[in-house]
N, CA and C atoms of all chains as a GROMACS GRO file, in nm:
protein
  651
    1GLY      N    1   4.531   8.753  11.536
    1GLY     CA    2   4.404   8.776  11.467
    1GLY      C    3   4.408   8.899  11.381
    2GLU      N    4   4.305   8.921  11.304
    2GLU     CA    5   4.303   9.036  11.213
    2GLU      C    6   4.308   9.167  11.289
    3ASP      N    7   4.262   9.166  11.414
    3ASP     CA    8   4.249   9.290  11.488
    3ASP      C    9   4.383   9.345  11.536
    4VAL      N   10   4.488   9.267  11.529
    4VAL     CA   11   4.619   9.308  11.578
    4VAL      C   12   4.720   9.272  11.470
    5GLU      N   13   4.801   9.371  11.429
    5GLU     CA   14   4.895   9.348  11.320
    5GLU      C   15   5.036   9.386  11.358
    6GLN      N   16   5.131   9.306  11.311
    6GLN     CA   17   5.273   9.331  11.335
    6GLN      C   18   5.350   9.299  11.208
    7SER      N   19   5.467   9.359  11.194
    7SER     CA   20   5.557   9.317  11.087
    7SER      C   21   5.620   9.186  11.128
    8LEU      N   22   5.664   9.107  11.030
    8LEU     CA   23   5.704   8.970  11.058
    8LEU      C   24   5.849   8.954  11.104
    9PHE      N   25   5.937   9.040  11.056
    9PHE     CA   26   6.079   9.020  11.085
    9PHE      C   27   6.147   9.151  11.123
   10LEU      N   28   6.250   9.139  11.208
   10LEU     CA   29   6.337   9.251  11.241
   10LEU      C   30   6.475   9.194  11.268
   11SER      N   31   6.577   9.256  11.208
   11SER     CA   32   6.714   9.211  11.231
   11SER      C   33   6.796   9.329  11.281
   12VAL      N   34   6.868   9.309  11.391
   12VAL     CA   35   6.951   9.417  11.448
   12VAL      C   36   7.086   9.358  11.488
   13ARG      N   37   7.180   9.446  11.511
   13ARG     CA   38   7.311   9.404  11.561
   13ARG      C   39   7.312   9.412  11.714
   14GLU      N   40   7.388   9.324  11.774
   14GLU     CA   41   7.402   9.323  11.920
   14GLU      C   42   7.447   9.460  11.968
   15GLY      N   43   7.380   9.509  12.072
   15GLY     CA   44   7.414   9.640  12.127
   15GLY      C   45   7.327   9.752  12.075
   16ASP      N   46   7.265   9.731  11.958
   16ASP     CA   47   7.173   9.832  11.904
   16ASP      C   48   7.040   9.826  11.978
   17SER      N   49   6.954   9.925  11.952
   17SER     CA   50   6.817   9.920  12.003
   17SER      C   51   6.728   9.853  11.900
   18SER      N   52   6.628   9.780  11.949
   18SER     CA   53   6.527   9.719  11.861
   18SER      C   54   6.394   9.787  11.888
   19VAL      N   55   6.318   9.813  11.784
   19VAL     CA   56   6.183   9.866  11.800
   19VAL      C   57   6.087   9.777  11.724
   20ILE      N   58   5.994   9.719  11.796
   20ILE     CA   59   5.894   9.630  11.737
   20ILE      C   60   5.759   9.701  11.745
   21ASN      N   61   5.691   9.708  11.631
   21ASN     CA   62   5.567   9.785  11.623
   21ASN      C   63   5.444   9.696  11.610
   22CYS      N   64   5.332   9.752  11.651
   22CYS     CA   65   5.206   9.677  11.651
   22CYS      C   66   5.092   9.778  11.634
   23THR      N   67   4.993   9.743  11.554
   23THR     CA   68   4.871   9.824  11.547
   23THR      C   69   4.753   9.736  11.586
   24TYR      N   70   4.653   9.798  11.647
   24TYR     CA   71   4.537   9.723  11.693
   24TYR      C   72   4.412   9.801  11.655
   25THR      N   73   4.298   9.735  11.661
   25THR     CA   74   4.175   9.801  11.617
   25THR      C   75   4.077   9.827  11.730
   26ASP      N   76   4.085   9.748  11.838
   26ASP     CA   77   3.983   9.759  11.944
   26ASP      C   78   4.019   9.870  12.041
   27SER      N   79   3.952   9.983  12.029
   27SER     CA   80   3.985  10.099  12.113
   27SER      C   81   3.940  10.080  12.258
   28SER      N   82   3.861   9.975  12.284
   28SER     CA   83   3.815   9.953  12.422
   28SER      C   84   3.912   9.871  12.504
   29SER      N   85   4.026   9.830  12.445
   29SER     CA   86   4.124   9.750  12.519
   29SER      C   87   4.176   9.828  12.638
   30THR      N   88   4.166   9.768  12.755
   30THR     CA   89   4.212   9.835  12.877
   30THR      C   90   4.362   9.818  12.895
   31TYR      N   91   4.411   9.701  12.856
   31TYR     CA   92   4.554   9.673  12.864
   31TYR      C   93   4.602   9.625  12.728
   32LEU      N   94   4.729   9.650  12.700
   32LEU     CA   95   4.793   9.594  12.581
   32LEU      C   96   4.922   9.528  12.627
   33TYR      N   97   4.955   9.418  12.563
   33TYR     CA   98   5.057   9.328  12.615
   33TYR      C   99   5.166   9.300  12.514
   34TRP      N  100   5.284   9.271  12.567
   34TRP     CA  101   5.392   9.216  12.486
   34TRP      C  102   5.436   9.084  12.547
   35TYR      N  103   5.443   8.980  12.460
   35TYR     CA  104   5.489   8.848  12.500
   35TYR      C  105   5.612   8.812  12.419
   36LYS      N  106   5.694   8.726  12.479
   36LYS     CA  107   5.814   8.675  12.411
   36LYS      C  108   5.804   8.523  12.401
   37GLN      N  109   5.838   8.469  12.284
   37GLN     CA  110   5.838   8.325  12.268
   37GLN      C  111   5.973   8.281  12.212
   38GLU      N  112   6.044   8.201  12.289
   38GLU     CA  113   6.170   8.145  12.241
   38GLU      C  114   6.141   8.014  12.169
   39PRO      N  115   6.232   7.967  12.084
   39PRO     CA  116   6.206   7.847  12.003
   39PRO      C  117   6.162   7.728  12.086
   40GLY      N  118   6.052   7.665  12.047
   40GLY     CA  119   6.004   7.545  12.113
   40GLY      C  120   5.942   7.568  12.249
   41ALA      N  121   5.922   7.693  12.287
   41ALA     CA  122   5.872   7.723  12.422
   41ALA      C  123   5.735   7.789  12.414
   42GLY      N  124   5.674   7.805  12.530
   42GLY     CA  125   5.547   7.875  12.538
   42GLY      C  126   5.569   8.025  12.538
   43LEU      N  127   5.464   8.099  12.569
   43LEU     CA  128   5.471   8.245  12.568
   43LEU      C  129   5.498   8.298  12.708
   44GLN      N  130   5.589   8.393  12.714
   44GLN     CA  131   5.627   8.454  12.842
   44GLN      C  132   5.581   8.599  12.839
   45LEU      N  133   5.504   8.639  12.940
   45LEU     CA  134   5.461   8.778  12.947
   45LEU      C  135   5.581   8.866  12.977
   46LEU      N  136   5.606   8.963  12.886
   46LEU     CA  137   5.719   9.054  12.906
   46LEU      C  138   5.677   9.177  12.984
   47THR      N  139   5.573   9.240  12.936
   47THR     CA  140   5.527   9.364  12.997
   47THR      C  141   5.388   9.396  12.944
   48TYR      N  142   5.323   9.488  13.010
   48TYR     CA  143   5.194   9.535  12.959
   48TYR      C  144   5.180   9.682  12.996
   49ILE      N  145   5.089   9.749  12.928
   49ILE     CA  146   5.066   9.890  12.953
   49ILE      C  147   4.917   9.913  12.966
   50PHE      N  148   4.881   9.992  13.061
   50PHE     CA  149   4.743  10.028  13.082
   50PHE      C  150   4.706  10.135  12.978
   51SER      N  151   4.584  10.132  12.932
   51SER     CA  152   4.546  10.216  12.818
   51SER      C  153   4.547  10.366  12.849
   52ASN      N  154   4.554  10.405  12.974
   52ASN     CA  155   4.558  10.548  13.004
   52ASN      C  156   4.702  10.599  13.019
   53MET      N  157   4.799  10.513  12.985
   53MET     CA  158   4.940  10.552  12.991
   53MET      C  159   4.992  10.572  12.849
   54ASP      N  160   5.093  10.658  12.836
   54ASP     CA  161   5.159  10.676  12.706
   54ASP      C  162   5.287  10.595  12.698
   55MET      N  163   5.350  10.573  12.813
   55MET     CA  164   5.480  10.509  12.814
   55MET      C  165   5.496  10.429  12.942
   56LYS      N  166   5.568  10.318  12.929
   56LYS     CA  167   5.604  10.241  13.048
   56LYS      C  168   5.745  10.189  13.026
   57GLN      N  169   5.831  10.209  13.127
   57GLN     CA  170   5.968  10.162  13.115
   57GLN      C  171   5.994  10.055  13.221
   58ASP      N  172   6.062   9.950  13.180
   58ASP     CA  173   6.094   9.840  13.270
   58ASP      C  174   6.232   9.788  13.231
   59GLN      N  175   6.334   9.837  13.296
   59GLN     CA  176   6.474   9.803  13.269
   59GLN      C  177   6.505   9.833  13.123
   60ARG      N  178   6.539   9.732  13.041
   60ARG     CA  179   6.575   9.761  12.902
   60ARG      C  180   6.455   9.778  12.809
   61LEU      N  181   6.337   9.754  12.864
   61LEU     CA  182   6.216   9.759  12.780
   61LEU      C  183   6.142   9.890  12.798
   62THR      N  184   6.101   9.950  12.686
   62THR     CA  185   6.016  10.068  12.689
   62THR      C  186   5.897  10.042  12.599
   63VAL      N  187   5.777  10.060  12.653
   63VAL     CA  188   5.655  10.045  12.575
   63VAL      C  189   5.597  10.184  12.552
   64LEU      N  190   5.566  10.212  12.426
   64LEU     CA  191   5.499  10.338  12.391
   64LEU      C  192   5.362  10.308  12.335
   65LEU      N  193   5.264  10.384  12.378
   65LEU     CA  194   5.126  10.366  12.332
   65LEU      C  195   5.072  10.496  12.275
   66ASN      N  196   5.027  10.490  12.152
   66ASN     CA  197   4.961  10.604  12.087
   66ASN      C  198   4.816  10.562  12.064
   67LYS      N  199   4.728  10.603  12.155
   67LYS     CA  200   4.589  10.560  12.147
   67LYS      C  201   4.517  10.617  12.026
   68LYS      N  202   4.555  10.737  11.989
   68LYS     CA  203   4.487  10.802  11.876
   68LYS      C  204   4.508  10.718  11.750
   69ASP      N  205   4.634  10.674  11.730
   69ASP     CA  206   4.665  10.596  11.610
   69ASP      C  207   4.652  10.446  11.634
   70LYS      N  208   4.619  10.405  11.756
   70LYS     CA  209   4.610  10.263  11.794
   70LYS      C  210   4.741  10.193  11.758
   71HIS      N  211   4.849  10.250  11.805
   71HIS     CA  212   4.981  10.200  11.774
   71HIS      C  213   5.057  10.176  11.904
   72LEU      N  214   5.117  10.059  11.911
   72LEU     CA  215   5.192  10.016  12.028
   72LEU      C  216   5.333   9.979  11.982
   73SER      N  217   5.434  10.015  12.059
   73SER     CA  218   5.569   9.973  12.022
   73SER      C  219   5.643   9.923  12.145
   74LEU      N  220   5.739   9.836  12.118
   74LEU     CA  221   5.827   9.783  12.222
   74LEU      C  222   5.970   9.812  12.181
   75ARG      N  223   6.040   9.887  12.265
   75ARG     CA  224   6.180   9.917  12.238
   75ARG      C  225   6.266   9.837  12.336
   76ILE      N  226   6.363   9.766  12.281
   76ILE     CA  227   6.458   9.692  12.363
   76ILE      C  228   6.593   9.762  12.349
   77ALA      N  229   6.642   9.817  12.457
   77ALA     CA  230   6.771   9.885  12.454
   77ALA      C  231   6.883   9.783  12.466
   78ASP      N  232   6.999   9.815  12.405
   78ASP     CA  233   7.118   9.730  12.418
   78ASP      C  234   7.082   9.583  12.391
   79THR      N  235   7.026   9.558  12.273
   79THR     CA  236   6.976   9.425  12.239
   79THR      C  237   7.089   9.322  12.243
   80GLN      N  238   7.057   9.208  12.304
   80GLN     CA  239   7.153   9.100  12.318
   80GLN      C  240   7.110   8.979  12.234
   81THR      N  241   7.204   8.887  12.210
   81THR     CA  242   7.169   8.768  12.131
   81THR      C  243   7.061   8.686  12.201
   82GLY      N  244   7.056   8.692  12.333
   82GLY     CA  245   6.953   8.623  12.408
   82GLY      C  246   6.814   8.683  12.390
   83ASP      N  247   6.805   8.799  12.327
   83ASP     CA  248   6.675   8.859  12.298
   83ASP      C  249   6.614   8.805  12.169
   84SER      N  250   6.692   8.726  12.095
   84SER     CA  251   6.640   8.666  11.972
   84SER      C  252   6.522   8.576  12.006
   85ALA      N  253   6.408   8.607  11.948
   85ALA     CA  254   6.283   8.535  11.980
   85ALA      C  255   6.174   8.593  11.891
   86ILE      N  256   6.054   8.541  11.910
   86ILE     CA  257   5.937   8.601  11.844
   86ILE      C  258   5.862   8.682  11.950
   87TYR      N  259   5.825   8.804  11.914
   87TYR     CA  260   5.756   8.894  12.006
   87TYR      C  261   5.614   8.916  11.956
   88PHE      N  262   5.520   8.897  12.046
   88PHE     CA  263   5.378   8.912  12.012
   88PHE      C  264   5.319   9.027  12.091
   89CYS      N  265   5.238   9.108  12.024
   89CYS     CA  266   5.154   9.200  12.098
   89CYS      C  267   5.013   9.142  12.103
   90ALA      N  268   4.938   9.180  12.205
   90ALA     CA  269   4.802   9.129  12.223
   90ALA      C  270   4.717   9.237  12.286
   91ASP      N  271   4.591   9.241  12.244
   91ASP     CA  272   4.502   9.337  12.308
   91ASP      C  273   4.436   9.271  12.428
   92GLY      N  274   4.405   9.349  12.528
   92GLY     CA  275   4.354   9.294  12.652
   92GLY      C  276   4.204   9.281  12.656
   93GLN      N  277   4.137   9.318  12.546
   93GLN     CA  278   3.992   9.308  12.546
   93GLN      C  279   3.950   9.166  12.509
   94LYS      N  280   3.996   9.120  12.392
   94LYS     CA  281   3.962   8.984  12.349
   94LYS      C  282   4.085   8.892  12.355
   95PHE      N  283   4.200   8.948  12.392
   95PHE     CA  284   4.323   8.870  12.391
   95PHE      C  285   4.348   8.809  12.253
   96TYR      N  286   4.329   8.892  12.151
   96TYR     CA  287   4.372   8.855  12.018
   96TYR      C  288   4.520   8.893  12.005
   97PHE      N  289   4.594   8.807  11.934
   97PHE     CA  290   4.737   8.826  11.920
   97PHE      C  291   4.772   8.867  11.778
   98GLY      N  292   4.880   8.943  11.766
   98GLY     CA  293   4.938   8.967  11.634
   98GLY      C  294   5.009   8.842  11.586
   99SER      N  295   5.057   8.847  11.463
   99SER     CA  296   5.122   8.730  11.402
   99SER      C  297   5.263   8.708  11.456
  100GLY      N  298   5.315   8.804  11.531
  100GLY     CA  299   5.448   8.790  11.589
  100GLY      C  300   5.555   8.851  11.502
  101THR      N  301   5.654   8.912  11.565
  101THR     CA  302   5.771   8.967  11.496
  101THR      C  303   5.891   8.886  11.538
  102LYS      N  304   5.957   8.826  11.440
  102LYS     CA  305   6.076   8.746  11.471
  102LYS      C  306   6.196   8.839  11.476
  103LEU      N  307   6.255   8.852  11.593
  103LEU     CA  308   6.372   8.938  11.613
  103LEU      C  309   6.498   8.853  11.602
  104ASN      N  310   6.584   8.891  11.511
  104ASN     CA  311   6.712   8.823  11.494
  104ASN      C  312   6.823   8.920  11.536
  105VAL      N  313   6.903   8.880  11.633
  105VAL     CA  314   7.010   8.967  11.681
  105VAL      C  315   7.143   8.909  11.636
  106LYS      N  316   7.215   8.986  11.554
  106LYS     CA  317   7.342   8.939  11.499
  106LYS      C  318   7.457   8.983  11.589
  107PRO      N  319   7.551   8.892  11.616
  107PRO     CA  320   7.663   8.928  11.705
  107PRO      C  321   7.755   9.030  11.640
  108ASN      N  322   5.279   7.614  14.331
  108ASN     CA  323   5.194   7.656  14.218
  108ASN      C  324   5.246   7.602  14.087
  109ALA      N  325   5.170   7.513  14.024
  109ALA     CA  326   5.214   7.459  13.895
  109ALA      C  327   5.182   7.555  13.782
  110GLY      N  328   5.088   7.647  13.803
  110GLY     CA  329   5.050   7.739  13.697
  110GLY      C  330   4.950   7.672  13.604
  111VAL      N  331   4.980   7.677  13.474
  111VAL     CA  332   4.894   7.616  13.372
  111VAL      C  333   4.965   7.492  13.320
  112THR      N  334   4.899   7.377  13.328
  112THR     CA  335   4.958   7.254  13.279
  112THR      C  336   4.876   7.200  13.163
  113GLN      N  337   4.944   7.137  13.069
  113GLN     CA  338   4.877   7.079  12.952
  113GLN      C  339   4.931   6.938  12.929
  114THR      N  340   4.841   6.850  12.892
  114THR     CA  341   4.882   6.716  12.849
  114THR      C  342   4.798   6.674  12.729
  115PRO      N  343   4.856   6.596  12.635
  115PRO     CA  344   4.996   6.555  12.632
  115PRO      C  345   5.084   6.665  12.575
  116LYS      N  346   5.214   6.646  12.572
  116LYS     CA  347   5.306   6.742  12.509
  116LYS      C  348   5.306   6.722  12.358
  117PHE      N  349   5.296   6.598  12.315
  117PHE     CA  350   5.298   6.565  12.173
  117PHE      C  351   5.187   6.463  12.145
  118GLN      N  352   5.129   6.469  12.025
  118GLN     CA  353   5.027   6.372  11.988
  118GLN      C  354   5.023   6.361  11.836
  119VAL      N  355   5.013   6.237  11.787
  119VAL     CA  356   4.992   6.214  11.645
  119VAL      C  357   4.858   6.143  11.631
  120LEU      N  358   4.773   6.196  11.544
  120LEU     CA  359   4.642   6.136  11.519
  120LEU      C  360   4.626   6.104  11.372
  121LYS      N  361   4.541   6.008  11.344
  121LYS     CA  362   4.502   5.984  11.205
  121LYS      C  363   4.376   6.065  11.176
  122THR      N  364   4.359   6.102  11.051
  122THR     CA  365   4.238   6.175  11.010
  122THR      C  366   4.114   6.100  11.055
  123GLY      N  367   4.022   6.174  11.117
  123GLY     CA  368   3.897   6.115  11.161
  123GLY      C  369   3.895   6.072  11.307
  124GLN      N  370   4.013   6.058  11.367
  124GLN     CA  371   4.016   6.021  11.509
  124GLN      C  372   3.974   6.140  11.594
  125SER      N  373   3.931   6.108  11.716
  125SER     CA  374   3.897   6.214  11.811
  125SER      C  375   3.992   6.208  11.930
  126MET      N  376   4.008   6.319  11.997
  126MET     CA  377   4.089   6.320  12.118
  126MET      C  378   4.059   6.445  12.198
  127THR      N  379   4.105   6.443  12.324
  127THR     CA  380   4.087   6.557  12.413
  127THR      C  381   4.223   6.605  12.461
  128LEU      N  382   4.246   6.734  12.444
  128LEU     CA  383   4.365   6.797  12.502
  128LEU      C  384   4.327   6.850  12.639
  129GLN      N  385   4.410   6.816  12.738
  129GLN     CA  386   4.378   6.854  12.875
  129GLN      C  387   4.449   6.983  12.914
  130CYS      N  388   4.381   7.063  12.994
  130CYS     CA  389   4.439   7.186  13.048
  130CYS      C  390   4.389   7.204  13.189
  131ALA      N  391   4.480   7.239  13.279
  131ALA     CA  392   4.442   7.265  13.418
  131ALA      C  393   4.523   7.382  13.471
  132GLN      N  394   4.460   7.457  13.561
  132GLN     CA  395   4.531   7.568  13.626
  132GLN      C  396   4.498   7.567  13.775
  133ASP      N  397   4.596   7.611  13.855
  133ASP     CA  398   4.577   7.608  14.001
  133ASP      C  399   4.582   7.748  14.060
  134MET      N  400   4.549   7.849  13.978
  134MET     CA  401   4.556   7.987  14.023
  134MET      C  402   4.417   8.044  14.053
  135ASN      N  403   4.316   7.961  14.043
  135ASN     CA  404   4.178   8.002  14.070
  135ASN      C  405   4.131   8.113  13.975
  136HIS      N  406   4.182   8.108  13.851
  136HIS     CA  407   4.140   8.207  13.752
  136HIS      C  408   4.005   8.169  13.693
  137GLU      N  409   3.921   8.269  13.675
  137GLU     CA  410   3.791   8.242  13.612
  137GLU      C  411   3.805   8.226  13.460
  138TYR      N  412   3.893   8.304  13.402
  138TYR     CA  413   3.902   8.312  13.257
  138TYR      C  414   4.008   8.216  13.205
  139MET      N  415   3.965   8.126  13.114
  139MET     CA  416   4.060   8.035  13.048
  139MET      C  417   4.032   8.035  12.898
  140SER      N  418   4.135   8.001  12.821
  140SER     CA  419   4.118   8.004  12.676
  140SER      C  420   4.211   7.904  12.609
  141TRP      N  421   4.177   7.872  12.486
  141TRP     CA  422   4.259   7.786  12.400
  141TRP      C  423   4.296   7.862  12.274
  142TYR      N  424   4.425   7.847  12.237
  142TYR     CA  425   4.475   7.907  12.115
  142TYR      C  426   4.542   7.797  12.031
  143ARG      N  427   4.548   7.823  11.903
  143ARG     CA  428   4.634   7.743  11.818
  143ARG      C  429   4.736   7.836  11.755
  144GLN      N  430   4.858   7.781  11.736
  144GLN     CA  431   4.964   7.861  11.676
  144GLN      C  432   5.014   7.791  11.552
  145ASP      N  433   5.004   7.861  11.440
  145ASP     CA  434   5.054   7.812  11.312
  145ASP      C  435   5.160   7.908  11.262
  146PRO      N  436   5.259   7.858  11.187
  146PRO     CA  437   5.368   7.945  11.140
  146PRO      C  438   5.316   8.067  11.065
  147GLY      N  439   5.363   8.185  11.103
  147GLY     CA  440   5.325   8.308  11.035
  147GLY      C  441   5.185   8.358  11.068
  148MET      N  442   5.113   8.285  11.154
  148MET     CA  443   4.974   8.324  11.185
  148MET      C  444   4.959   8.373  11.327
  149GLY      N  445   5.063   8.366  11.405
  149GLY     CA  446   5.050   8.406  11.544
  149GLY      C  447   4.961   8.309  11.619
  150LEU      N  448   4.897   8.357  11.723
  150LEU     CA  449   4.805   8.275  11.800
  150LEU      C  450   4.662   8.314  11.762
  151ARG      N  451   4.580   8.215  11.740
  151ARG     CA  452   4.441   8.242  11.711
  151ARG      C  453   4.353   8.178  11.818
  152LEU      N  454   4.259   8.253  11.866
  152LEU     CA  455   4.173   8.210  11.976
  152LEU      C  456   4.069   8.112  11.925
  153ILE      N  457   4.062   7.994  11.989
  153ILE     CA  458   3.967   7.891  11.947
  153ILE      C  459   3.838   7.903  12.027
  154HIS      N  460   3.849   7.887  12.158
  154HIS     CA  461   3.736   7.900  12.249
  154HIS      C  462   3.786   7.961  12.378
  155TYR      N  463   3.694   8.020  12.452
  155TYR     CA  464   3.731   8.070  12.583
  155TYR      C  465   3.617   8.050  12.681
  156SER      N  466   3.650   8.067  12.809
  156SER     CA  467   3.551   8.048  12.915
  156SER      C  468   3.572   8.155  13.021
  157VAL      N  469   3.463   8.217  13.064
  157VAL     CA  470   3.474   8.321  13.167
  157VAL      C  471   3.437   8.268  13.305
  158GLY      N  472   3.415   8.138  13.314
  158GLY     CA  473   3.386   8.077  13.443
  158GLY      C  474   3.325   7.940  13.423
  159ALA      N  475   3.316   7.864  13.530
  159ALA     CA  476   3.259   7.730  13.522
  159ALA      C  477   3.119   7.737  13.462
  160GLY      N  478   3.094   7.653  13.364
  160GLY     CA  479   2.964   7.646  13.298
  160GLY      C  480   2.942   7.744  13.186
  161ILE      N  481   3.042   7.831  13.160
  161ILE     CA  482   3.024   7.934  13.057
  161ILE      C  483   3.139   7.925  12.957
  162THR      N  484   3.105   7.903  12.830
  162THR     CA  485   3.206   7.900  12.725
  162THR      C  486   3.157   7.981  12.606
  163ASP      N  487   3.251   8.022  12.522
  163ASP     CA  488   3.213   8.098  12.403
  163ASP      C  489   3.317   8.075  12.296
  164GLN      N  490   3.280   8.109  12.172
  164GLN     CA  491   3.368   8.085  12.058
  164GLN      C  492   3.464   8.201  12.039
  165GLY      N  493   3.583   8.166  11.990
  165GLY     CA  494   3.681   8.267  11.953
  165GLY      C  495   3.683   8.286  11.802
  166GLU      N  496   3.804   8.306  11.747
  166GLU     CA  497   3.819   8.333  11.603
  166GLU      C  498   3.802   8.209  11.516
  167VAL      N  499   3.848   8.094  11.565
  167VAL     CA  500   3.853   7.973  11.481
  167VAL      C  501   3.795   7.853  11.556
  168PRO      N  502   3.665   7.850  11.586
  168PRO     CA  503   3.609   7.745  11.670
  168PRO      C  504   3.572   7.614  11.600
  169ASN      N  505   3.564   7.619  11.465
  169ASN     CA  506   3.510   7.502  11.394
  169ASN      C  507   3.599   7.379  11.410
  170GLY      N  508   3.534   7.267  11.444
  170GLY     CA  509   3.606   7.141  11.460
  170GLY      C  510   3.649   7.114  11.603
  171TYR      N  511   3.619   7.207  11.693
  171TYR     CA  512   3.660   7.194  11.833
  171TYR      C  513   3.540   7.216  11.926
  172ASN      N  514   3.541   7.140  12.036
  172ASN     CA  515   3.442   7.161  12.141
  172ASN      C  516   3.512   7.182  12.273
  173VAL      N  517   3.448   7.259  12.361
  173VAL     CA  518   3.501   7.276  12.496
  173VAL      C  519   3.387   7.266  12.596
  174SER      N  520   3.425   7.242  12.719
  174SER     CA  521   3.332   7.247  12.832
  174SER      C  522   3.410   7.294  12.953
  175ARG      N  523   3.340   7.346  13.052
  175ARG     CA  524   3.409   7.396  13.173
  175ARG      C  525   3.321   7.358  13.293
  176SER      N  526   3.349   7.238  13.344
  176SER     CA  527   3.269   7.192  13.457
  176SER      C  528   3.327   7.236  13.590
  177THR      N  529   3.456   7.268  13.594
  177THR     CA  530   3.520   7.317  13.716
  177THR      C  531   3.602   7.441  13.682
  178THR      N  532   3.639   7.517  13.783
  178THR     CA  533   3.725   7.633  13.760
  178THR      C  534   3.862   7.590  13.711
  179GLU      N  535   3.910   7.474  13.758
  179GLU     CA  536   4.047   7.434  13.731
  179GLU      C  537   4.070   7.379  13.590
  180ASP      N  538   3.971   7.312  13.532
  180ASP     CA  539   3.994   7.236  13.409
  180ASP      C  540   3.920   7.293  13.289
  181PHE      N  541   3.985   7.287  13.174
  181PHE     CA  542   3.924   7.338  13.051
  181PHE      C  543   3.972   7.253  12.935
  182PRO      N  544   3.913   7.136  12.914
  182PRO     CA  545   3.959   7.047  12.807
  182PRO      C  546   3.910   7.093  12.669
  183LEU      N  547   3.990   7.063  12.568
  183LEU     CA  548   3.958   7.094  12.429
  183LEU      C  549   3.941   6.962  12.354
  184ARG      N  550   3.826   6.945  12.291
  184ARG     CA  551   3.799   6.820  12.220
  184ARG      C  552   3.802   6.841  12.070
  185LEU      N  553   3.877   6.752  12.002
  185LEU     CA  554   3.873   6.746  11.857
  185LEU      C  555   3.781   6.631  11.821
  186LEU      N  556   3.675   6.660  11.750
  186LEU     CA  557   3.569   6.561  11.727
  186LEU      C  558   3.609   6.462  11.618
  187SER      N  559   3.667   6.513  11.510
  187SER     CA  560   3.708   6.430  11.397
  187SER      C  561   3.828   6.500  11.335
  188ALA      N  562   3.947   6.456  11.375
  188ALA     CA  563   4.068   6.530  11.340
  188ALA      C  564   4.090   6.539  11.189
  189ALA      N  565   4.139   6.655  11.147
  189ALA     CA  566   4.171   6.679  11.006
  189ALA      C  567   4.314   6.732  10.997
  190PRO      N  568   4.382   6.708  10.885
  190PRO     CA  569   4.520   6.758  10.870
  190PRO      C  570   4.533   6.909  10.895
  191SER      N  571   4.426   6.984  10.867
  191SER     CA  572   4.430   7.129  10.890
  191SER      C  573   4.438   7.164  11.038
  192GLN      N  574   4.418   7.067  11.124
  192GLN     CA  575   4.426   7.091  11.268
  192GLN      C  576   4.567   7.060  11.323
  193THR      N  577   4.658   7.024  11.234
  193THR     CA  578   4.798   7.011  11.275
  193THR      C  579   4.846   7.148  11.319
  194SER      N  580   4.892   7.156  11.444
  194SER     CA  581   4.926   7.286  11.500
  194SER      C  582   4.986   7.266  11.640
  195VAL      N  583   5.027   7.377  11.700
  195VAL     CA  584   5.063   7.375  11.842
  195VAL      C  585   4.951   7.444  11.917
  196TYR      N  586   4.902   7.378  12.020
  196TYR     CA  587   4.787   7.429  12.095
  196TYR      C  588   4.832   7.477  12.232
  197PHE      N  589   4.791   7.598  12.265
  197PHE     CA  590   4.824   7.657  12.395
  197PHE      C  591   4.696   7.685  12.471
  198CYS      N  592   4.699   7.647  12.597
  198CYS     CA  593   4.594   7.682  12.690
  198CYS      C  594   4.645   7.799  12.774
  199ALA      N  595   4.553   7.886  12.816
  199ALA     CA  596   4.593   8.001  12.897
  199ALA      C  597   4.486   8.029  13.001
  200SER      N  598   4.529   8.087  13.112
  200SER     CA  599   4.432   8.134  13.209
  200SER      C  600   4.473   8.274  13.253
  201ARG      N  601   4.376   8.353  13.297
  201ARG     CA  602   4.414   8.487  13.336
  201ARG      C  603   4.329   8.542  13.449
  202ASN      N  604   4.391   8.638  13.518
  202ASN     CA  605   4.318   8.719  13.614
  202ASN      C  606   4.278   8.846  13.542
  203SER      N  607   4.260   8.954  13.615
  203SER     CA  608   4.208   9.077  13.552
  203SER      C  609   4.300   9.132  13.444
  204TYR      N  610   4.430   9.114  13.462
  204TYR     CA  611   4.518   9.182  13.368
  204TYR      C  612   4.640   9.102  13.325
  205GLU      N  613   4.662   8.981  13.376
  205GLU     CA  614   4.777   8.902  13.332
  205GLU      C  615   4.731   8.766  13.284
  206GLN      N  616   4.781   8.725  13.168
  206GLN     CA  617   4.746   8.595  13.113
  206GLN      C  618   4.869   8.505  13.118
  207TYR      N  619   4.848   8.382  13.162
  207TYR     CA  620   4.956   8.285  13.175
  207TYR      C  621   4.930   8.169  13.081
  208PHE      N  622   5.036   8.124  13.014
  208PHE     CA  623   5.022   8.018  12.915
  208PHE      C  624   5.080   7.886  12.965
  209GLY      N  625   5.020   7.778  12.918
  209GLY     CA  626   5.076   7.646  12.938
  209GLY      C  627   5.190   7.622  12.840
  210PRO      N  628   5.258   7.508  12.851
  210PRO     CA  629   5.375   7.482  12.767
  210PRO      C  630   5.340   7.440  12.625
  211GLY      N  631   5.214   7.407  12.600
  211GLY     CA  632   5.173   7.373  12.464
  211GLY      C  633   5.164   7.223  12.438
  212THR      N  634   5.080   7.188  12.341
  212THR     CA  635   5.067   7.051  12.289
  212THR      C  636   5.090   7.057  12.139
  213ARG      N  637   5.188   6.982  12.092
  213ARG     CA  638   5.216   6.978  11.948
  213ARG      C  639   5.138   6.862  11.889
  214LEU      N  640   5.041   6.893  11.804
  214LEU     CA  641   4.952   6.793  11.745
  214LEU      C  642   4.978   6.781  11.597
  215THR      N  643   4.995   6.656  11.551
  215THR     CA  644   5.010   6.627  11.409
  215THR      C  645   4.897   6.534  11.367
  216VAL      N  646   4.827   6.572  11.260
  216VAL     CA  647   4.720   6.488  11.208
  216VAL      C  648   4.762   6.441  11.068
  217THR      N  649   4.769   6.309  11.053
  217THR     CA  650   4.816   6.254  10.924
  217THR      C  651   4.701   6.199  10.840
   0.00000   0.00000   0.00000
């Protein structure tokens, strides 16, 4: 939806870090989410962050939240070809989704 | 636990036909919603429900109806299908902080 925005494409080499960015408008969102969608599949919840946190780490995934700028990012360390997918951020207030960032990982 | 199930997986309709997309969840979630996904548009919220008997409109409700007579089921009705409704439709249900998606229904309107 209009309330959540993402860039459309990101290309990285295998082993590099990927950073996917998202901006949102609803400051009342209690949670913010990252979902992964592989080709032809549904959406898989990757991780989420509570709005009173600045950072959350979960294995290779790091979520950073800047509430002042309403900016959310997802960092994938040591990106693998299996990480190639579309990544969506979503706000937890209305569950509006961004348009998705297509991550392409080159071997 | 089956989670969120949707039927059918695929459907082709002619312009003007009506049909119902089925969605069911077995997690006893109060909140359910329908999205459509179009290339480059992400997911857009069509309708949602915060409990049995309560529904509300999302971003793109025109041309769709919903009802919620039970906690488990949340069907989406297309009253008179149009080519602009060609899309992949996802149903979702959630608890306080996690949303789960069904596998989707790919609908083509010719």
